[in-house]
C-alpha positions in Angstrom: 0.0 0.0 0.0 1.4 3.4 -0.9 2.2 6.3 1.4 -0.8 8.2 -0.1 -3.1 5.4 0.8 -1.9 5.3 4.3 -2.3 9.1 4.6 -5.9 8.7 3.3 -6.7 6.0 5.8 -5.2 8.1 8.6 -7.3 11.2 7.6 -10.4 9.1 7.4 -9.7 7.7 10.9 -9.1 11.1 12.4 -12.3 12.5 10.7 -14.3 9.5 12.0 -13.0 10.0 15.5 -13.9 13.7 15.4 -17.4 13.0 14.2 -17.9 10.3 16.9 -16.7 12.8 19.5 -19.2 15.4 18.3 -22.0 13.0 18.0 -21.5 11.4 21.4 -20.4 14.6 23.3 -21.7 14.0 26.8 -24.5 16.1 28.3 -22.0 17.3 31.0 -20.4 19.5 28.3 -23.7 21.3 27.8 -24.1 21.6 31.6 -20.7 23.2 31.9 -21.4 25.7 29.1 -24.7 26.8 30.6 -23.1 27.1 34.0 -20.3 29.3 32.6 -22.7 31.4 30.4 -25.0 32.2 33.4 -22.2 32.6 35.9 -23.6 29.7 37.9 -27.2 31.0 38.1 -28.7 28.3 35.9 -27.5 24.7 36.5 -28.3 21.5 34.7 -27.8 19.2 37.6 -27.2 15.4 37.1 -27.2 15.8 33.3 -27.6 12.5 31.4 -27.4 11.7 27.7 -25.5 13.8 25.1 -25.3 17.4 24.1 -27.8 16.6 21.4 -30.4 14.7 23.4 -30.4 14.6 27.1 -32.2 15.4 30.4 -31.3 16.9 33.8 -32.7 18.7 36.8 -33.0 22.4 36.3 -31.7 24.4 39.3 -31.6 28.2 39.8 -28.9 29.6 42.1 -27.7 33.0 43.2 -24.2 32.2 41.9 -21.1 30.3 42.9 -21.0 31.7 46.5 -24.7 31.7 47.1 -26.4 29.3 49.5 -29.8 29.7 47.7 -31.0 27.1 45.2 -34.4 26.0 43.9 -35.2 23.0 41.7 -37.8 22.7 39.0 -40.2 19.7 39.6 -39.7 16.8 37.1 -36.6 18.3 35.5 -36.2 19.1 31.8 -35.4 17.3 28.5 -33.7 18.8 25.4 -32.9 18.1 21.8 -30.4 20.1 19.8 -30.5 19.7 16.0 -28.8 21.5 13.1 -31.0 23.8 11.1 -30.6 25.9 7.9 -29.7 28.9 10.0 -27.7 27.3 12.7 -29.1 25.2 15.6 -32.5 24.5 16.9 -33.0 23.8 20.6 -36.2 22.1 21.8 -36.7 22.2 25.6 -39.4 20.3 27.3 -40.4 20.7 31.0 -43.3 18.3 32.0 -44.5 20.6 34.8 -44.5 23.8 32.9 -43.9 23.5 29.1 -45.1 20.0 28.1 -45.4 21.0 24.5 -41.8 22.1 24.3 -40.1 25.5 23.7 -38.2 25.9 20.5 -35.2 28.3 20.2 -33.3 28.9 16.9 -29.7 30.1 17.3 -27.9 31.6 14.3 -25.3 34.2 13.4 -26.4 37.8 12.9 -23.7 40.2 11.8 -21.0 40.2 14.6 -23.3 38.5 17.1 -26.0 35.8 17.6 -29.7 35.9 16.8 -32.0 34.0 19.1 -35.5 33.3 17.8 -38.1 31.9 20.2 -41.0 30.3 18.4 -44.4 31.6 19.5 -45.2 29.7 22.7 -47.0 29.6 26.1 -45.7 28.1 29.3 -46.5 28.3 33.0 -43.9 28.3 35.8 -44.0 28.3 39.6 -43.0 31.7 41.1 -41.3 29.8 44.0 -38.5 28.9 41.6 -37.3 32.5 41.7 -36.2 32.1 45.3 -33.1 30.2 44.2 -31.7 33.3 42.5 -30.8 34.8 45.9 -31.4 38.4 46.9 -34.1 39.8 46.9 -36.0 36.7 45.7 -35.0 34.5 48.6 -36.3 37.2 51.0 -39.6 37.8 49.1 -40.3 34.0 48.8 -42.9 34.6 46.1 -45.7 32.2 45.5 -48.1 32.1 42.5 -48.0 31.3 38.8 -45.8 32.9 36.1 -47.4 32.6 32.7 -45.0 33.3 29.8 -46.1 34.1 26.2 -44.0 35.1 23.3 -44.9 36.5 19.9 -42.4 36.9 17.0 -39.6 37.3 19.5 -36.0 37.5 18.2 -33.0 38.8 20.3 -30.0 40.0 18.3 -27.0 39.8 20.6 -23.9 41.9 19.8 -20.8 42.4 21.9 -21.8 45.7 23.5 -25.5 45.9 22.9 -28.6 44.0 21.9 -31.8 44.7 20.0 -35.0 42.7 19.6 -38.2 42.3 17.6 -41.5 41.0 18.8 -43.0 40.8 22.2 -42.7 38.8 25.4 -45.4 39.0 28.1 -45.1 37.6 31.6 -48.3 37.4 33.7 -47.7 37.0 37.4 -51.0 35.6 38.7 -52.2 35.3 42.3 -49.0 36.4 43.9 -48.2 36.3 47.6 -45.0 36.7 49.7 -43.8 35.5 53.1 -43.4 39.2 54.0 -47.2 39.7 54.1 -50.1 37.9 55.5 -52.3 39.2 52.6 -53.0 36.4 50.1 -53.1 37.0 47.3 -51.6 40.4 46.9 -52.5 40.8 43.3 -51.7 39.9 39.7 -49.3 41.7 37.4 -48.3 42.0 33.7 -44.7 42.6 32.6 -44.2 43.3 28.9 -41.0 43.3 26.9 -41.5 45.2 23.6 -38.8 44.8 21.0 -37.1 47.5 19.0 -33.7 49.2 18.5 -34.0 50.1 22.2 -36.2 47.4 23.8 -38.6 48.6 26.5 -40.1 47.0 29.6 -43.5 47.9 31.1 -45.0 46.8 34.4 -48.6 47.2 35.3 -51.1 45.8 37.8 -54.0 43.7 36.6 -55.7 43.5 39.9 -55.1 43.4 43.7 -54.4 45.6 46.7 -50.6 45.8 46.0 -50.3 48.2 43.1 -47.1 48.0 40.9 -46.2 50.1 37.9 -43.1 51.1 36.1 -41.2 51.5 32.8 -37.7 50.6 31.7 -35.4 50.3 28.7 -32.2 48.7 27.7 -29.3 51.1 27.0 -25.9 49.7 26.1 -27.2 46.2 27.0 -28.1 47.3 30.5 -31.6 47.7 32.0 -32.7 51.1 33.4 -36.0 50.8 35.2 -38.1 53.2 37.3 -41.3 52.2 39.0 -43.3 52.4 42.2 -45.3 50.2 44.6 -48.2 51.2 46.8 -51.0 49.6 48.7 -54.7 50.3 48.8 -55.4 52.3 52.0 -57.3 49.4 53.7 -54.3 47.0 53.3 -51.3 49.4 54.0 -50.5 47.8 57.3 -50.5 44.3 55.9 -48.2 45.3 53.1 -45.8 47.7 55.0 -42.9 45.2 55.4 -43.1 44.3 51.7 -43.1 47.9 50.6 -40.1 48.7 52.8 -37.9 46.1 51.1 -39.1 46.7 47.5 -37.6 50.1 47.2 -37.0 53.6 48.8 -40.0 54.7 50.8 -41.5 58.1 49.8 -44.6 58.5 52.0 -47.1 55.8 51.1 -45.1 54.8 48.0 -42.0 52.7 47.5 -39.8 53.9 44.7 -38.1 51.2 42.6 -35.0 52.0 40.7 -32.7 49.7 38.7 -29.7 50.6 36.6 
C-alpha cells in the first residue's frame, strides 16, 4: 500500500474520531457551558445523555458563592439539531412547558440571533427564590405565565436589540413578608425595538405595581413604584419597605 493510501486512511480515521466525539459529546459539556454562560445562576444538575439529546434537573442559584438554590419539579429534557440557519434547541419541561419550547440560534452580523418560536408556558414563582437576593427574601408564590410572539433577540458584543414581544403574567402572587394572600396579579411586557422597552402594570389586587424601563448599552434602566390600597397598607408595610425607597405611602423602585 502506498504512502498516499496510508495518509488517506489516517485522515479518514481522524475524521471519523472527530465525528464520533461530536455525535457522542456528553451532556456534561452542555451543563458546563450553561453554568459558565450564566455565571452559575442556571445549573443542569445530574445531566444525562448527550449534548444533542439529554435530560437533567433544572436548578436556579444565586451564583457560585450563594447558599440559595431552587429546583424545577420533574426536570427538563432537550434536543439540539442542526437547522438551515444554525441550531434548533427544543426544551421540554413536564411541569411547565409540556409542548416544548423551540429556540433557533444563528449568526447575525457580529453576534448571535436567538429566535423563540411563539409559545405559552406556566412556571411556579417559587422557583425565583433560588436566584438569591431579593427573591429568597420575598419568597414569592403564584403562577408565572409566559407568552412570546415573533420574538427575536439580536445579541452583539456591547448591545442587543430585539423584535416581537414577550409577556409575563404573574397571577395570584403572595409573599412570606405579608399575610395578605393573594396580593395581586401583574403584567410585565418586553417590547422589541432598537431600544427594547419593559413595562410593568397591575392587573388586579391591593398591592399596586407600575413602572417602565429600557435597555441602553445592554443594561436595563427601570423606574417604578409600589403602593397599597389604604385598607391594606398595614399588611403590606414590610413588603413595601424592602421593595424600594419609601416616599410616603409609596415605595420607589430604581434599577440601573
